[in-house]
C-alpha positions in Angstrom: -110.5 -141.7 -13.1 -109.6 -145.4 -12.6 -107.0 -144.5 -10.0 -109.4 -142.2 -8.2 -111.8 -145.2 -7.9 -109.1 -147.6 -6.9 -109.1 -149.5 -10.2 -106.0 -150.7 -12.0 -105.7 -149.0 -15.4 -104.2 -151.0 -18.3 -103.4 -149.0 -21.4 -102.1 -149.3 -24.9 -99.2 -146.8 -24.6 -96.4 -145.8 -22.2 -97.7 -142.2 -21.8 -100.7 -143.3 -19.8 -98.4 -145.2 -17.4 -96.2 -142.1 -17.0 -99.4 -140.2 -16.2 -100.3 -142.6 -13.3 -101.8 -145.7 -14.9 -100.7 -149.1 -13.6 -99.5 -150.7 -16.8 -99.4 -150.6 -20.6 -98.8 -153.2 -23.3 -98.4 -152.0 -26.8 -96.1 -151.0 -29.6 -93.3 -148.7 -28.8 -94.5 -145.6 -30.8 -91.0 -144.1 -31.1 -89.8 -147.3 -32.8 -92.9 -147.4 -35.0 -92.3 -143.8 -36.1 -88.6 -144.6 -36.8 -89.6 -147.5 -39.0 -92.2 -145.4 -40.8 -89.6 -142.8 -41.5 -87.4 -145.4 -43.0 -90.2 -146.7 -45.3 -91.0 -143.1 -46.4 -87.4 -142.5 -47.2 -87.1 -145.7 -49.3 -90.4 -145.0 -51.1 -89.3 -141.4 -51.9 -86.0 -142.8 -53.2 -87.8 -145.0 -55.7 -88.3 -148.4 -54.0 -91.6 -150.0 -55.0 -93.9 -150.6 -52.1 -94.2 -154.3 -53.1 -90.4 -154.6 -52.5 -90.5 -153.4 -48.9 -90.2 -156.0 -46.2 -93.0 -156.6 -43.7 -91.9 -155.4 -40.3 -93.8 -156.3 -37.2 -93.8 -154.4 -33.9 -93.6 -156.5 -30.7 -95.6 -155.2 -27.7 -93.7 -153.9 -24.8 -94.9 -154.0 -21.2 -94.4 -150.8 -19.0 -95.3 -150.9 -15.3 -95.8 -148.1 -12.8 -94.7 -149.3 -9.3 -96.1 -146.2 -7.6 -99.5 -146.9 -9.0 -99.3 -150.6 -7.9 -98.4 -149.5 -4.4 -101.2 -147.0 -4.2 -103.7 -149.7 -5.4 -102.2 -152.3 -2.9 -101.2 -154.6 -5.8 -98.1 -156.8 -5.4 -96.6 -157.7 -8.7 -94.5 -160.8 -9.0 -90.8 -160.7 -9.9 -91.6 -162.8 -12.9 -94.1 -160.2 -14.2 -91.7 -157.3 -13.5 -88.8 -159.2 -15.2 -90.9 -159.3 -18.5 -91.4 -155.5 -18.4 -89.5 -153.4 -20.9 -89.6 -150.5 -18.3 -90.6 -150.3 -14.7 -91.4 -146.7 -13.5 -90.8 -146.1 -9.8 
């Protein structure tokens, strides 16, 4: 809907950018699920929850260049260099 009305869409996950959104910034869900699986394995193997280390997910930036072109937005090279993924 945002694209239809010429508005840039900023989202929390990569899937929206693949679907046509301009950009997303959020945790990599695949990495999150991988970490959760590791925690579940350790808990089921007898590790106490209090013994598990705290793990923090860092946000990743994903940009859709086709959406940027359609919206007439020029993104700086500095901004694109910070992106974990640029979709053409």
